N, CA and C atoms of all chains as a GROMACS GRO file, in nm:
protein
  642
    1MET      N    1  10.285   9.537   8.446
    1MET     CA    2  10.212   9.465   8.422
    1MET      C    3  10.128   9.482   8.287
    2GLU      N    4  10.090   9.365   8.216
    2GLU     CA    5   9.980   9.383   8.089
    2GLU      C    6   9.837   9.283   8.131
    3ASN      N    7   9.759   9.310   8.069
    3ASN     CA    8   9.652   9.243   8.085
    3ASN      C    9   9.574   9.237   7.920
    4THR      N   10   9.489   9.094   7.934
    4THR     CA   11   9.376   9.131   7.784
    4THR      C   12   9.244   9.137   7.838
    5ILE      N   13   9.231   9.225   7.980
    5ILE     CA   14   9.113   9.193   7.975
    5ILE      C   15   8.985   9.264   7.926
    6LYS      N   16   9.045   9.336   7.814
    6LYS     CA   17   8.947   9.393   7.703
    6LYS      C   18   8.893   9.301   7.622
    7VAL      N   19   9.008   9.180   7.578
    7VAL     CA   20   8.957   9.092   7.497
    7VAL      C   21   8.871   8.982   7.574
    8GLU      N   22   8.921   8.956   7.679
    8GLU     CA   23   8.794   8.859   7.750
    8GLU      C   24   8.688   8.964   7.825
    9ARG      N   25   8.704   9.042   7.797
    9ARG     CA   26   8.518   9.122   7.799
    9ARG      C   27   8.475   9.111   7.651
   10ALA      N   28   8.530   9.144   7.562
   10ALA     CA   29   8.493   9.109   7.424
   10ALA      C   30   8.405   8.979   7.384
   11ILE      N   31   8.504   8.912   7.442
   11ILE     CA   32   8.497   8.730   7.445
   11ILE      C   33   8.286   8.698   7.448
   12LEU      N   34   8.288   8.739   7.591
   12LEU     CA   35   8.191   8.746   7.683
   12LEU      C   36   8.084   8.875   7.667
   13ASN      N   37   8.116   8.884   7.552
   13ASN     CA   38   8.045   9.024   7.491
   13ASN      C   39   7.974   9.140   7.621
   14LEU      N   40   8.084   9.134   7.686
   14LEU     CA   41   8.058   9.270   7.853
   14LEU      C   42   8.072   9.411   7.828
   15THR      N   43   7.985   9.482   7.866
   15THR     CA   44   8.080   9.615   7.843
   15THR      C   45   8.140   9.629   7.971
   16GLN      N   46   8.226   9.772   7.987
   16GLN     CA   47   8.313   9.797   8.088
   16GLN      C   48   8.181   9.828   8.218
   17ASP      N   49   8.090   9.887   8.183
   17ASP     CA   50   7.977   9.919   8.298
   17ASP      C   51   7.934   9.773   8.322
   18ASP      N   52   7.899   9.633   8.267
   18ASP     CA   53   7.882   9.524   8.292
   18ASP      C   54   7.947   9.461   8.405
   19LEU      N   55   8.106   9.495   8.307
   19LEU     CA   56   8.199   9.400   8.427
   19LEU      C   57   8.210   9.495   8.519
   20ALA      N   58   8.179   9.589   8.513
   20ALA     CA   59   8.215   9.676   8.687
   20ALA      C   60   8.122   9.646   8.769
   21LYS      N   61   7.997   9.623   8.716
   21LYS     CA   62   7.879   9.591   8.848
   21LYS      C   63   7.912   9.453   8.843
   22LYS      N   64   7.958   9.339   8.784
   22LYS     CA   65   7.969   9.212   8.820
   22LYS      C   66   8.036   9.203   8.945
   23ILE      N   67   8.185   9.260   8.913
   23ILE     CA   68   8.266   9.256   9.028
   23ILE      C   69   8.280   9.362   9.115
   24GLY      N   70   8.182   9.474   9.121
   24GLY     CA   71   8.126   9.596   9.222
   24GLY      C   72   8.247   9.706   9.247
   25VAL      N   73   8.280   9.765   9.119
   25VAL     CA   74   8.418   9.849   9.123
   25VAL      C   75   8.313   9.966   9.024
   26SER      N   76   8.375  10.042   9.003
   26SER     CA   77   8.340  10.159   8.873
   26SER      C   78   8.389  10.127   8.764
   27ARG      N   79   8.311  10.183   8.679
   27ARG     CA   80   8.368  10.168   8.523
   27ARG      C   81   8.488  10.219   8.500
   28GLN      N   82   8.514  10.360   8.539
   28GLN     CA   83   8.654  10.400   8.545
   28GLN      C   84   8.733  10.317   8.618
   29THR      N   85   8.763  10.212   8.743
   29THR     CA   86   8.851  10.144   8.762
   29THR      C   87   8.890  10.061   8.639
   30ILE      N   88   8.783   9.963   8.615
   30ILE     CA   89   8.790   9.877   8.489
   30ILE      C   90   8.875   9.965   8.336
   31ASN      N   91   8.809  10.077   8.329
   31ASN     CA   92   8.925  10.127   8.237
   31ASN      C   93   9.068  10.151   8.270
   32SER      N   94   9.075  10.163   8.365
   32SER     CA   95   9.179  10.228   8.430
   32SER      C   96   9.303  10.061   8.452
   33ILE      N   97   9.237   9.948   8.451
   33ILE     CA   98   9.280   9.824   8.463
   33ILE      C   99   9.353   9.802   8.318
   34GLU      N  100   9.221   9.837   8.225
   34GLU     CA  101   9.246   9.806   8.101
   34GLU      C  102   9.365   9.864   8.014
   35ALA      N  103   9.353  10.009   8.077
   35ALA     CA  104   9.487  10.099   7.989
   35ALA      C  105   9.652  10.067   8.088
   36ASN      N  106   9.639   9.981   8.184
   36ASN     CA  107   9.727   9.944   8.258
   36ASN      C  108   9.792  10.069   8.344
   37ARG      N  109   9.664  10.130   8.371
   37ARG     CA  110   9.712  10.247   8.480
   37ARG      C  111   9.696  10.268   8.602
   38TYR      N  112   9.633  10.096   8.642
   38TYR     CA  113   9.604  10.038   8.781
   38TYR      C  114   9.624   9.907   8.779
   39VAL      N  115   9.697   9.876   8.875
   39VAL     CA  116   9.685   9.712   8.891
   39VAL      C  117   9.624   9.673   9.006
   40PRO      N  118   9.485   9.630   8.960
   40PRO     CA  119   9.423   9.555   9.116
   40PRO      C  120   9.454   9.492   9.203
   41SER      N  121   9.373   9.430   9.321
   41SER     CA  122   9.441   9.380   9.456
   41SER      C  123   9.402   9.223   9.434
   42THR      N  124   9.464   9.161   9.453
   42THR     CA  125   9.455   9.002   9.462
   42THR      C  126   9.290   8.928   9.441
   43VAL      N  127   9.215   9.028   9.516
   43VAL     CA  128   9.077   9.037   9.565
   43VAL      C  129   9.001   9.050   9.367
   44LEU      N  130   9.033   9.149   9.375
   44LEU     CA  131   8.935   9.194   9.253
   44LEU      C  132   9.041   9.112   9.116
   45ALA      N  133   9.143   9.064   9.114
   45ALA     CA  134   9.180   8.993   9.020
   45ALA      C  135   9.138   8.872   9.047
   46LEU      N  136   9.097   8.754   9.154
   46LEU     CA  137   9.030   8.670   9.134
   46LEU      C  138   8.901   8.654   9.124
   47LYS      N  139   8.832   8.812   9.169
   47LYS     CA  140   8.673   8.828   9.104
   47LYS      C  141   8.707   8.836   8.934
   48LEU      N  142   8.782   8.918   8.848
   48LEU     CA  143   8.807   8.890   8.749
   48LEU      C  144   8.801   8.745   8.651
   49SER      N  145   8.874   8.638   8.748
   49SER     CA  146   8.897   8.552   8.744
   49SER      C  147   8.790   8.458   8.730
   50LYS      N  148   8.684   8.469   8.832
   50LYS     CA  149   8.584   8.368   8.867
   50LYS      C  150   8.459   8.412   8.715
   51VAL      N  151   8.457   8.595   8.657
   51VAL     CA  152   8.398   8.612   8.583
   51VAL      C  153   8.411   8.523   8.410
   52PHE      N  154   8.575   8.565   8.423
   52PHE     CA  155   8.596   8.500   8.284
   52PHE      C  156   8.626   8.369   8.293
   53GLY      N  157   8.636   8.323   8.417
   53GLY     CA  158   8.656   8.122   8.421
   53GLY      C  159   8.816   8.100   8.369
   54LYS      N  160   8.891   8.173   8.372
   54LYS     CA  161   9.021   8.123   8.349
   54LYS      C  162   9.103   8.212   8.469
   55SER      N  163   9.232   8.112   8.496
   55SER     CA  164   9.308   8.128   8.591
   55SER      C  165   9.402   8.321   8.532
   56VAL      N  166   9.357   8.382   8.658
   56VAL     CA  167   9.474   8.523   8.692
   56VAL      C  168   9.567   8.543   8.594
   57ASN      N  169   9.665   8.462   8.575
   57ASN     CA  170   9.743   8.462   8.490
   57ASN      C  171   9.767   8.414   8.312
   58GLU      N  172   9.651   8.400   8.333
   58GLU     CA  173   9.583   8.358   8.186
   58GLU      C  174   9.605   8.500   8.116
   59PHE      N  175   9.508   8.616   8.189
   59PHE     CA  176   9.480   8.732   8.146
   59PHE      C  177   9.568   8.841   8.228
   60PHE      N  178   9.668   8.852   8.297
   60PHE     CA  179   9.754   8.926   8.341
   60PHE      C  180   9.902   8.855   8.334
   61LYS      N  181  10.014   8.934   8.272
   61LYS     CA  182  10.123   8.912   8.239
   61LYS      C  183  10.200   9.019   8.273
   62LEU      N  184  10.325   8.941   8.364
   62LEU     CA  185  10.438   9.011   8.387
   62LEU      C  186  10.517   9.080   8.294
   63SER      N  187  10.476   9.216   8.234
   63SER     CA  188  10.634   9.324   8.151
   63SER      C  189  10.748   9.308   8.159
   64ASN      N  190  10.826   9.338   8.067
   64ASN     CA  191  10.991   9.395   8.093
   64ASN      C  192  11.014   9.435   8.202
   65GLN      N  193  10.898   9.559   8.253
   65GLN     CA  194  10.965   9.669   8.345
   65GLN      C  195  10.920   9.596   8.482
   66ASP      N  196  10.828   9.477   8.501
   66ASP     CA  197  10.782   9.455   8.665
   66ASP      C  198  10.959   9.381   8.684
   67MET      N  199   9.298   8.649  12.798
   67MET     CA  200   9.313   8.646  12.632
   67MET      C  201   9.452   8.602  12.609
   68SER      N  202   9.443   8.495  12.537
   68SER     CA  203   9.598   8.470  12.455
   68SER      C  204   9.658   8.596  12.386
   69GLY      N  205   9.760   8.567  12.369
   69GLY     CA  206   9.848   8.705  12.289
   69GLY      C  207   9.847   8.650  12.150
   70LYS      N  208   9.802   8.589  12.099
   70LYS     CA  209   9.747   8.610  11.945
   70LYS      C  210   9.628   8.688  11.941
   71SER      N  211   9.534   8.631  12.040
   71SER     CA  212   9.389   8.681  12.027
   71SER      C  213   9.407   8.832  12.042
   72PHE      N  214   9.466   8.871  12.122
   72PHE     CA  215   9.485   9.010  12.177
   72PHE      C  216   9.522   9.067  12.056
   73ALA      N  217   9.659   9.011  11.962
   73ALA     CA  218   9.704   9.064  11.850
   73ALA      C  219   9.558   9.091  11.745
   74GLU      N  220   9.549   8.996  11.759
   74GLU     CA  221   9.420   9.023  11.634
   74GLU      C  222   9.330   9.111  11.636
   75CYS      N  223   9.280   9.108  11.797
   75CYS     CA  224   9.185   9.177  11.802
   75CYS      C  225   9.228   9.351  11.802
   76GLU      N  226   9.371   9.397  11.838
   76GLU     CA  227   9.433   9.506  11.788
   76GLU      C  228   9.450   9.559  11.632
   77ARG      N  229   9.506   9.447  11.566
   77ARG     CA  230   9.480   9.468  11.445
   77ARG      C  231   9.323   9.500  11.384
   78HIS      N  232   9.243   9.410  11.442
   78HIS     CA  233   9.072   9.450  11.391
   78HIS      C  234   9.020   9.598  11.438
   79ARG      N  235   9.092   9.600  11.541
   79ARG     CA  236   9.030   9.765  11.544
   79ARG      C  237   9.110   9.877  11.493
   80ILE      N  238   9.242   9.833  11.440
   80ILE     CA  239   9.308   9.937  11.356
   80ILE      C  240   9.240   9.939  11.243
   81GLN      N  241   9.195   9.826  11.204
   81GLN     CA  242   9.209   9.816  11.050
   81GLN      C  243   9.005   9.864  11.042
   82LYS      N  244   8.924   9.878  11.135
   82LYS     CA  245   8.809   9.943  11.163
   82LYS      C  246   8.869  10.121  11.169
   83VAL      N  247   8.902  10.134  11.219
   83VAL     CA  248   8.977  10.282  11.221
   83VAL      C  249   9.025  10.339  11.116
   84LEU      N  250   9.082  10.235  11.042
   84LEU     CA  251   9.151  10.249  10.897
   84LEU      C  252   9.042  10.280  10.772
   85ASP      N  253   8.918  10.177  10.788
   85ASP     CA  254   8.835  10.168  10.734
   85ASP      C  255   8.738  10.242  10.761
   86PHE      N  256   8.717  10.373  10.847
   86PHE     CA  257   8.637  10.462  10.872
   86PHE      C  258   8.614  10.524  10.763
   87ARG      N  259   8.484  10.591  10.705
   87ARG     CA  260   8.448  10.671  10.632
   87ARG      C  261   8.300  10.721  10.683
   88LEU      N  262   8.292  10.861  10.637
   88LEU     CA  263   8.149  10.895  10.688
   88LEU      C  264   8.042  10.882  10.559
   89PRO      N  265   7.928  10.839  10.584
   89PRO     CA  266   7.839  10.851  10.439
   89PRO      C  267   7.842  10.921  10.309
   90THR      N  268   7.785  10.932  10.202
   90THR     CA  269   7.809  11.019  10.098
   90THR      C  270   7.797  11.183  10.112
   91SER      N  271   7.634  11.133  10.194
   91SER     CA  272   7.578  11.278  10.214
   91SER      C  273   7.670  11.377  10.309
   92PHE      N  274   7.777  11.321  10.344
   92PHE     CA  275   7.831  11.428  10.455
   92PHE      C  276   7.944  11.502  10.359
   93LYS      N  277   7.998  11.485  10.197
   93LYS     CA  278   7.996  11.560  10.121
   93LYS      C  279   7.936  11.704  10.120
   94TRP      N  280   7.796  11.671  10.123
   94TRP     CA  281   7.711  11.792  10.106
   94TRP      C  282   7.704  11.884  10.238
   95ILE      N  283   7.717  11.797  10.330
   95ILE     CA  284   7.712  11.819  10.482
   95ILE      C  285   7.828  11.971  10.484
   96GLY      N  286   7.930  11.889  10.440
   96GLY     CA  287   8.083  11.948  10.467
   96GLY      C  288   8.078  12.106  10.400
   97LEU      N  289   8.013  12.064  10.245
   97LEU     CA  290   8.010  12.179  10.177
   97LEU      C  291   7.937  12.290  10.231
   98VAL      N  292   7.813  12.228  10.290
   98VAL     CA  293   7.717  12.409  10.369
   98VAL      C  294   7.809  12.427  10.502
   99ILE      N  295   7.905  12.349  10.598
   99ILE     CA  296   7.942  12.392  10.671
   99ILE      C  297   8.061  12.512  10.604
  100VAL      N  298   8.151  12.454  10.483
  100VAL     CA  299   8.223  12.549  10.466
  100VAL      C  300   8.144  12.700  10.438
  101ILE      N  301   8.036  12.693  10.340
  101ILE     CA  302   7.960  12.809  10.316
  101ILE      C  303   7.970  12.875  10.446
  102MET      N  304   7.912  12.784  10.561
  102MET     CA  305   7.881  12.894  10.667
  102MET      C  306   7.982  12.941  10.709
  103ALA      N  307   8.089  12.872  10.709
  103ALA     CA  308   8.220  12.949  10.734
  103ALA      C  309   8.268  13.063  10.681
  104PHE      N  310   8.264  13.091  10.556
  104PHE     CA  311   8.274  13.230  10.505
  104PHE      C  312   8.163  13.274  10.490
  105VAL      N  313   8.058  13.242  10.575
  105VAL     CA  314   7.916  13.359  10.582
  105VAL      C  315   7.973  13.430  10.727
  106LEU      N  316   8.027  13.328  10.788
  106LEU     CA  317   8.056  13.400  10.946
  106LEU      C  318   8.230  13.474  10.927
  107PHE      N  319   8.304  13.451  10.829
  107PHE     CA  320   8.397  13.495  10.794
  107PHE      C  321   8.334  13.696  10.744
  108PHE      N  322   8.240  13.666  10.701
  108PHE     CA  323   8.163  13.823  10.630
  108PHE      C  324   8.092  13.891  10.712
  109VAL      N  325   8.050  13.818  10.813
  109VAL     CA  326   7.945  13.893  10.920
  109VAL      C  327   8.036  13.913  11.020
  110ARG      N  328   8.181  13.888  11.043
  110ARG     CA  329   8.244  13.921  11.142
  110ARG      C  330   8.274  14.089  11.140
  111SER      N  331   8.285  14.151  11.021
  111SER     CA  332   8.272  14.230  11.008
  111SER      C  333   8.174  14.354  11.098
  112GLN      N  334   8.042  14.293  11.065
  112GLN     CA  335   7.940  14.369  11.110
  112GLN      C  336   7.939  14.366  11.296
  113PHE      N  337   8.022  14.294  11.346
  113PHE     CA  338   8.057  14.290  11.472
  113PHE      C  339   8.189  14.306  11.546
  114PRO      N  340   8.264  14.384  11.518
  114PRO     CA  341   8.395  14.470  11.593
  114PRO      C  342   8.465  14.433  11.674
  115ASP      N  343   8.353  14.410  11.790
  115ASP     CA  344   8.388  14.400  11.898
  115ASP      C  345   8.404  14.251  11.958
  116GLN      N  346   8.321  14.160  11.834
  116GLN     CA  347   8.351  14.014  11.866
  116GLN      C  348   8.418  13.958  11.772
  117ALA      N  349   8.514  14.034  11.677
  117ALA     CA  350   8.566  14.032  11.570
  117ALA      C  351   8.634  13.861  11.572
  118ASP      N  352   8.710  13.892  11.665
  118ASP     CA  353   8.810  13.782  11.721
  118ASP      C  354   8.771  13.635  11.734
  119PHE      N  355   8.626  13.671  11.833
  119PHE     CA  356   8.549  13.554  11.858
  119PHE      C  357   8.519  13.468  11.748
  120ILE      N  358   8.493  13.547  11.631
  120ILE     CA  359   8.372  13.494  11.536
  120ILE      C  360   8.514  13.420  11.442
  121ARG      N  361   8.595  13.497  11.436
  121ARG     CA  362   8.685  13.434  11.309
  121ARG      C  363   8.767  13.338  11.384
  122GLY      N  364   8.771  13.331  11.529
  122GLY     CA  365   8.801  13.174  11.586
  122GLY      C  366   8.691  13.079  11.540
  123ILE      N  367   8.578  13.068  11.546
  123ILE     CA  368   8.497  12.976  11.524
  123ILE      C  369   8.452  12.985  11.402
  124GLY      N  370   8.484  13.059  11.300
  124GLY     CA  371   8.463  13.041  11.167
  124GLY      C  372   8.616  12.940  11.101
  125ARG      N  373   8.681  12.950  11.174
  125ARG     CA  374   8.846  12.904  11.158
  125ARG      C  375   8.801  12.747  11.172
  126LYS      N  376   8.724  12.725  11.269
  126LYS     CA  377   8.763  12.601  11.324
  126LYS      C  378   8.603  12.505  11.245
  127VAL      N  379   8.501  12.614  11.253
  127VAL     CA  380   8.410  12.556  11.123
  127VAL      C  381   8.406  12.509  10.985
  128PHE      N  382   8.507  12.600  10.956
  128PHE     CA  383   8.602  12.592  10.789
  128PHE      C  384   8.636  12.444  10.805
  129ILE      N  385   8.770  12.428  10.906
  129ILE     CA  386   8.834  12.305  10.901
  129ILE      C  387   8.722  12.179  10.903
  130ILE      N  388   8.647  12.170  10.998
  130ILE     CA  389   8.516  12.066  11.006
  130ILE      C  390   8.461  12.067  10.894
  131GLY      N  391   8.451  12.131  10.839
  131GLY     CA  392   8.302  12.147  10.697
  131GLY      C  393   8.478  12.069  10.579
  132LEU      N  394   8.565  12.130  10.567
  132LEU     CA  395   8.678  12.046  10.481
  132LEU      C  396   8.706  11.884  10.528
  133LEU      N  397   8.666  11.870  10.695
  133LEU     CA  398   8.733  11.728  10.752
  133LEU      C  399   8.608  11.661  10.674
  134CYS      N  400   8.485  11.678  10.680
  134CYS     CA  401   8.337  11.600  10.659
  134CYS      C  402   8.376  11.587  10.470
  135ILE      N  403   8.440  11.671  10.436
  135ILE     CA  404   8.424  11.666  10.266
  135ILE      C  405   8.543  11.570  10.224
  136SER      N  406   8.622  11.551  10.334
  136SER     CA  407   8.747  11.466  10.290
  136SER      C  408   8.735  11.322  10.367
  137LEU      N  409   8.646  11.336  10.478
  137LEU     CA  410   8.603  11.205  10.511
  137LEU      C  411   8.504  11.106  10.454
  138SER      N  412   8.433  11.191  10.375
  138SER     CA  413   8.307  11.130  10.323
  138SER      C  414   8.322  11.052  10.178
  139ARG      N  415   8.266  10.920  10.236
  139ARG     CA  416   8.246  10.816  10.111
  139ARG      C  417   8.224  10.884   9.981
  140ASP      N  418   8.266  10.764   9.867
  140ASP     CA  419   8.249  10.820   9.735
  140ASP      C  420   8.093  10.728   9.660
  141LYS      N  421   8.043  10.829   9.570
  141LYS     CA  422   7.907  10.734   9.534
  141LYS      C  423   7.917  10.629   9.492
  142GLU      N  424   8.038  10.598   9.410
  142GLU     CA  425   8.107  10.469   9.359
  142GLU      C  426   8.241  10.443   9.448
  143GLU      N  427   8.245  10.389   9.544
  143GLU     CA  428   8.393  10.362   9.645
  143GLU      C  429   8.419  10.238   9.610
  144ASP      N  430   8.545  10.242   9.515
  144ASP     CA  431   8.613  10.117   9.532
  144ASP      C  432   8.749  10.074   9.572
  145GLU      N  433   8.817  10.012   9.539
  145GLU     CA  434   8.965   9.987   9.588
  145GLU      C  435   9.014  10.107   9.503
  146MET      N  436   9.022  10.112   9.414
  146MET     CA  437   9.096  10.230   9.286
  146MET      C  438   9.061  10.370   9.416
  147THR      N  439   8.928  10.443   9.439
  147THR     CA  440   8.963  10.534   9.532
  147THR      C  441   9.004  10.534   9.629
  148ILE      N  442   8.991  10.449   9.700
  148ILE     CA  443   9.072  10.361   9.846
  148ILE      C  444   9.209  10.463   9.809
  149ALA      N  445   9.250  10.388   9.732
  149ALA     CA  446   9.413  10.369   9.657
  149ALA      C  447   9.425  10.554   9.640
  150ILE      N  448   9.358  10.598   9.567
  150ILE     CA  449   9.326  10.766   9.523
  150ILE      C  450   9.333  10.835   9.686
  151ARG      N  451   9.256  10.836   9.732
  151ARG     CA  452   9.278  10.873   9.852
  151ARG      C  453   9.395  10.879   9.948
  152ALA      N  454   9.466  10.730   9.978
  152ALA     CA  455   9.581  10.735  10.045
  152ALA      C  456   9.715  10.827   9.958
  153GLN      N  457   9.703  10.799   9.842
  153GLN     CA  458   9.789  10.872   9.751
  153GLN      C  459   9.757  11.048   9.769
  154SER      N  460   9.657  11.100   9.774
  154SER     CA  461   9.620  11.222   9.789
  154SER      C  462   9.670  11.302   9.946
  155TYR      N  463   9.645  11.182  10.070
  155TYR     CA  464   9.699  11.223  10.208
  155TYR      C  465   9.816  11.235  10.182
  156ALA      N  466   9.918  11.134  10.096
  156ALA     CA  467  10.052  11.123  10.125
  156ALA      C  468  10.098  11.274  10.049
  157ILE      N  469  10.048  11.287   9.948
  157ILE     CA  470  10.103  11.416   9.895
  157ILE      C  471  10.097  11.540   9.950
  158ALA      N  472   9.943  11.566  10.036
  158ALA     CA  473   9.951  11.688  10.084
  158ALA      C  474  10.001  11.660  10.239
  159PHE      N  475  10.016  11.533  10.317
  159PHE     CA  476  10.096  11.573  10.405
  159PHE      C  477  10.247  11.607  10.358
  160ILE      N  478  10.333  11.544  10.245
  160ILE     CA  479  10.453  11.590  10.225
  160ILE      C  480  10.476  11.769  10.183
  161ILE      N  481  10.368  11.779  10.079
  161ILE     CA  482  10.398  11.948  10.055
  161ILE      C  483  10.326  12.027  10.209
  162GLY      N  484  10.228  11.950  10.254
  162GLY     CA  485  10.255  12.052  10.394
  162GLY      C  486  10.344  12.066  10.465
  163VAL      N  487  10.454  11.997  10.490
  163VAL     CA  488  10.544  12.002  10.568
  163VAL      C  489  10.660  12.077  10.502
  164LEU      N  490  10.670  12.102  10.380
  164LEU     CA  491  10.727  12.178  10.283
  164LEU      C  492  10.648  12.323  10.322
  165TYR      N  493  10.552  12.302  10.292
  165TYR     CA  494  10.480  12.449  10.294
  165TYR      C  495  10.518  12.519  10.441
  166ALA      N  496  10.529  12.428  10.588
  166ALA     CA  497  10.530  12.511  10.701
  166ALA      C  498  10.650  12.549  10.720
  167ILE      N  499  10.789  12.445  10.631
  167ILE     CA  500  10.908  12.477  10.621
  167ILE      C  501  10.930  12.606  10.572
  168ILE      N  502  10.909  12.639  10.440
  168ILE     CA  503  10.932  12.736  10.341
  168ILE      C  504  10.851  12.873  10.379
  169MET      N  505  10.688  12.829  10.391
  169MET     CA  506  10.644  12.994  10.390
  169MET      C  507  10.658  13.058  10.450
  170PRO      N  508  10.675  13.053  10.604
  170PRO     CA  509  10.747  13.184  10.703
  170PRO      C  510  10.846  13.255  10.635
  171TYR      N  511  10.930  13.193  10.556
  171TYR     CA  512  11.084  13.236  10.529
  171TYR      C  513  11.015  13.323  10.365
  172VAL      N  514  10.916  13.255  10.313
  172VAL     CA  515  10.899  13.347  10.205
  172VAL      C  516  10.796  13.514  10.263
  173GLU      N  517  10.718  13.459  10.345
  173GLU     CA  518  10.637  13.539  10.404
  173GLU      C  519  10.696  13.674  10.496
  174PHE      N  520  10.818  13.621  10.576
  174PHE     CA  521  10.953  13.705  10.591
  174PHE      C  522  10.979  13.808  10.463
  175GLY      N  523  11.029  13.742  10.408
  175GLY     CA  524  11.108  13.802  10.311
  175GLY      C  525  11.037  13.870  10.242
  176VAL      N  526  10.887  13.885  10.162
  176VAL     CA  527  10.863  13.912  10.066
  176VAL      C  528  10.791  14.054  10.161
  177SER      N  529  10.748  13.992  10.291
  177SER     CA  530  10.721  14.155  10.350
  177SER      C  531  10.854  14.239  10.401
  178ASN      N  532  10.966  14.210  10.428
  178ASN     CA  533  11.080  14.289  10.399
  178ASN      C  534  11.082  14.354  10.286
  179ILE      N  535  11.081  14.306  10.156
  179ILE     CA  536  11.104  14.373  10.051
  179ILE      C  537  10.984  14.474  10.023
  180VAL      N  538  10.825  14.412  10.049
  180VAL     CA  539  10.753  14.522   9.986
  180VAL      C  540  10.802  14.647  10.114
  181HIS      N  541  10.778  14.625  10.242
  181HIS     CA  542  10.799  14.750  10.321
  181HIS      C  543  10.918  14.702  10.396
  182SER      N  544  11.027  14.859  10.369
  182SER     CA  545  11.137  14.839  10.460
  182SER      C  546  11.100  14.772  10.596
  183GLY      N  547  11.236  14.714  10.661
  183GLY     CA  548  11.181  14.674  10.789
  183GLY      C  549  11.026  14.625  10.813
  184GLY      N  550  10.998  14.516  10.745
  184GLY     CA  551  10.846  14.482  10.717
  184GLY      C  552  10.844  14.381  10.884
  185GLU      N  553  10.762  14.300  10.862
  185GLU     CA  554  10.696  14.220  10.979
  185GLU      C  555  10.784  14.145  11.016
  186ALA      N  556  10.814  14.080  11.158
  186ALA     CA  557  10.909  13.998  11.190
  186ALA      C  558  10.862  13.880  11.177
  187TYR      N  559  10.948  13.777  11.186
  187TYR     CA  560  10.957  13.630  11.113
  187TYR      C  561  10.859  13.556  11.241
  188LYS      N  562  10.785  13.508  11.171
  188LYS     CA  563  10.655  13.457  11.233
  188LYS      C  564  10.568  13.261  11.215
  189GLU      N  565  10.615  13.192  11.305
  189GLU     CA  566  10.538  13.062  11.233
  189GLU      C  567  10.427  13.057  11.178
  190LEU      N  568  10.364  12.935  11.082
  190LEU     CA  569  10.258  12.937  11.043
  190LEU      C  570  10.188  12.924  11.164
  191GLY      N  571  10.029  12.922  11.127
  191GLY     CA  572   9.904  12.896  11.249
  191GLY      C  573   9.846  12.753  11.218
  192ASP      N  574   9.822  12.706  11.292
  192ASP     CA  575   9.749  12.561  11.280
  192ASP      C  576   9.628  12.609  11.187
  193PHE      N  577   9.586  12.678  11.176
  193PHE     CA  578   9.442  12.709  11.064
  193PHE      C  579   9.515  12.717  10.925
  194GLN      N  580   9.629  12.822  10.892
  194GLN     CA  581   9.690  12.827  10.772
  194GLN      C  582   9.725  12.670  10.711
  195LEU      N  583   9.776  12.593  10.826
  195LEU     CA  584   9.812  12.506  10.745
  195LEU      C  585   9.722  12.363  10.767
  196LEU      N  586   9.680  12.328  10.811
  196LEU     CA  587   9.569  12.246  10.788
  196LEU      C  588   9.449  12.309  10.699
  197SER      N  589   9.405  12.411  10.683
  197SER     CA  590   9.313  12.430  10.575
  197SER      C  591   9.433  12.413  10.427
  198PHE      N  592   9.532  12.436  10.402
  198PHE     CA  593   9.609  12.448  10.315
  198PHE      C  594   9.649  12.309  10.274
  199MET      N  595   9.648  12.226  10.366
  199MET     CA  596   9.673  12.067  10.367
  199MET      C  597   9.546  11.970  10.325
  200PHE      N  598   9.439  12.042  10.373
  200PHE     CA  599   9.284  11.992  10.347
  200PHE      C  600   9.222  11.965  10.158
  201LEU      N  601   9.312  12.159  10.129
  201LEU     CA  602   9.275  12.216  10.022
  201LEU      C  603   9.355  12.113   9.887
  202ILE      N  604   9.493  12.123   9.984
  202ILE     CA  605   9.575  12.016   9.835
  202ILE      C  606   9.544  11.861   9.839
  203GLN      N  607   9.496  11.804   9.980
  203GLN     CA  608   9.434  11.668   9.957
  203GLN      C  609   9.313  11.651   9.824
  204LEU      N  610   9.213  11.777   9.843
  204LEU     CA  611   9.074  11.724   9.802
  204LEU      C  612   9.128  11.760   9.670
  205GLY      N  613   9.176  11.866   9.621
  205GLY     CA  614   9.254  11.896   9.490
  205GLY      C  615   9.314  11.776   9.400
  206PHE      N  616   9.388  11.724   9.451
  206PHE     CA  617   9.470  11.604   9.435
  206PHE      C  618   9.361  11.488   9.406
  207TYR      N  619   9.296  11.440   9.482
  207TYR     CA  620   9.203  11.346   9.502
  207TYR      C  621   9.118  11.365   9.380
  208TYR      N  622   9.032  11.459   9.381
  208TYR     CA  623   8.978  11.522   9.259
  208TYR      C  624   9.044  11.480   9.147
  209THR      N  625   9.156  11.569   9.102
  209THR     CA  626   9.228  11.509   9.005
  209THR      C  627   9.244  11.432   8.976
  210LEU      N  628   9.312  11.322   9.075
  210LEU     CA  629   9.353  11.154   9.029
  210LEU      C  630   9.229  11.104   8.999
  211LYS      N  631   9.130  11.162   9.049
  211LYS     CA  632   8.985  11.058   9.023
  211LYS      C  633   8.974  11.095   8.900
  212ARG      N  634   8.957  11.254   8.837
  212ARG     CA  635   8.935  11.295   8.688
  212ARG      C  636   9.035  11.197   8.595
  213TYR      N  637   9.172  11.212   8.605
  213TYR     CA  638   9.271  11.134   8.512
  213TYR      C  639   9.299  11.005   8.559
  214ARG      N  640   9.210  10.926   8.607
  214ARG     CA  641   9.227  10.732   8.660
  214ARG      C  642   9.186  10.685   8.503
   0.00000   0.00000   0.00000
C-alpha cells in the first residue's frame, strides 16, 4: 500500500502533530503511515478522508506487492 | 431472547473483555509492585525459616506487577499501539512455548556437563515460564513501539 498523506498534509499546511490531533492518534502513528510501515484501519482511513476532503482511494493506492 | 440478540450480546461481552485495559497509572503501580517483589526476594534471607513462604509470595507479587504493567493503557493509546500490543503477545506466546519445550533439556544438559551426574530432568515452573513470557512481551512491545 502506498499513500500520499505527506502531500495532502502539506497542501493543508498541517504538521504530523496537527493531523494526529485531528484524527485522535499519536504523531508516531501518522509518521508510520506516511512511511508505509503501518496500514491504518478503515475507520482511520475515513477520518483522514474527512480531514483531506477527498475519497480514500485518492490518497491510498495499492502497490504491486499487494 | 432471540438467537440473534443472544449472539449480539455474547459478541458485545467478548469485545468488552478484549478491549479491557487498566488506566495508565497502573504502569507505575505495576513497577512499584515489581520493586516490592525484589525487596521481598532480598528480605527472604533475613528469615531463613520463612524463606519458602516469602519466596512464594514474592513470585506471585512479581507476576501481578508485570501483569499490571502489561495491561495498562498507554498515554497515547491508538489503533497502532493496540496492534503492536497484540503482536507482542503473539511473539511472547510463541517464544514462551519454545522456551518451555527446549529449556528443561538445556538446563539438564548444562547441569550434566558442568557436574558429572548433575541434576535430574525437571519441567519448568509456572513462575519461570510466566515471568519469561511477560518480560518478552514487554520487551517486544516497547521495542516495536520505539521503532514504529
